[in-house]
C-alpha positions, 0 to 999 in steps of 0.5 A, a space after each residue: 119649555 113653558 107649559 101651555 095654558 089648559 083650555 076651558 071645558 067650554 072652549 073644548 066643547 065649542 071646538 067640537 060644536 064647530 067641527 060638527 057644524 062642518 067647519 075646518 080645523 083652520 077656520 075653527 082656529 082662526 075664529 077662536 084664536 087657537 093653533 090648528 094643531 090644538 084644535 086638531 088634538 081636541 077633535 081627535 080626542 073627541 072622536 076617539 073617546 067621545 069626550 073632551 074631558 081630561 083623561 087619567 094619566 098613567 104617571 111616571 112608572 113606580 121605582 119599586 117593582 111589584 116584586 120589590 113591593 111584595 118583598 118589603 111589605 112581607 119584611 115589615 109585616 114579619 118584623 115591624 121594627 125593621 128600619 128604613 136603612 134595612 129596607 133600603 139595603 134589601 132593595 139595593 141588594 135586589 138591584 133597586 136604588 131608592 130613597 126613604 120617602 119612596 119606601 114610605 110612600 110605597 108602604 103607605 099605599 099598602 096600608 102601612 105607616 111608620 109609628 112610634 111603638 106603644 109602651 104596654 105592660 110586660 104580659 106573661 101567660 099567667 098575667 093574661 089568665 089573671 086579667 081575663 079572670 078579672 074581666 069575666 068576674 066584673 063583666 056585668 057589674 053595675 055602673 054604681 059599683 064602679 062609682 063606689 071605688 077609690 082608685 089609687 096609684 104611684 107615679 114618677 114624674 121626670 124632671 127632664 128628658 123623655 123615654 126613648 121611642 121605637 118606630 114600627 111599621 103597622 096598619 091602622 088600628 094595630 097599635 096594640 098588637 104585641 109586635 107593635 109595642 114595647 113592653 114596660 115594667 113597673 119601675 123606671 127613672 124619674 125625679 119625684 114620686 107621687 101618690 094619689 087617689 080618686 073616684 067617680 065623684 072627683 079627686 082625692 089627695 095627691 102627695 109627694 113621696 119624699 123618702 124611699 117608698 117601702 112598706 112602712 112609708 106606704 102605710 103612713 101614706 094610707 093612714 094619713 090620706 086614704 080616709 080623709 080622701 074618702 070623707 072629702 069625696 063623700 063615698 057611700 058606706 062600703 066603698 071599695 079601695 083599689 091598689 095594685 099588687 106591688 109588694 108594699 101593697 100586699 105586705 102582711 102589715 098593709 093587709 092587716 091594717 086594711 083589715 082592721 080598718 074594715 076597708 074592702 079591697 078590690 082584687 087586682 090582677 098583676 101587671 095591669 096598670 093599663 086597667 086602672 083609670 088613674 093612668 088617664 089622670 097621670 097623663 093629664 098631669 104630665 101633659 100639663 107640665 110647664 118645663 119647671 126649673 127645679 124639683 120644687 117647681 115641678 112639685 108645685 106644678 103637679 099639685 096645681 095641675 092636679 087641683 085643676 082637673 075637674 070632676 067631669 074628667 
């Protein structure tokens, strides 16, 4: 059956005006070219609700009962990694058969949506205390102190493939709650390794590490690239070098070399790559990848994209 065209607000108001003027429903219908039943419905609505405006409709009943909504909301709040299939099965056992979109819409109305779990460092209690100590010690450091730091790190750029993701149910702004994240460690797969550094003044050098990274290799990288980077960046006297607590960085030979060169080193809490602002530059670098055909092309693209990052970034 075809849906009838809705009357305009002016027409509905006109029907009420004519009714109040004493005209019958039949006369109003003939004058406006409407069915008597339509006129009568408008008049009854006006008498009941004192308005001719469309009223909110109740809509179809929810497929999931209030009890079912509480059940699945409680389930995903307790375990955000609950899958669609688990929720479908839970409701089916309770006597309710629904589809995935119905569950999604229901949980969205509860402020929950399915999102990819954030990857964060694997933090143990000892790391928490070290990070907190670092934050408190540097809480009131002036901005110019941070401008005098050269930040450094290594990263692996994958030639192909993406890290697997895991979906979690969470509320807005809860992406970093431990229940909604995937802990990561400092090593993983990849096709090329890069070492780079930068400061508030701009980019330092970026080089590809072609051999297995060990203490000797790291010392070679520092001796050939750290001081030239500091000079190119025109760092102030007494600038500070930052690197993490990788065993290659904290080896006795590395510490001795840094001491002999009179380089100040920023004390760094373990398992804290997220505190290093160079992570933002690695993200800029990876986002800019252009699907290289081989490793050589991947290296060239990384170098080109690194050079394109402006000092303002």
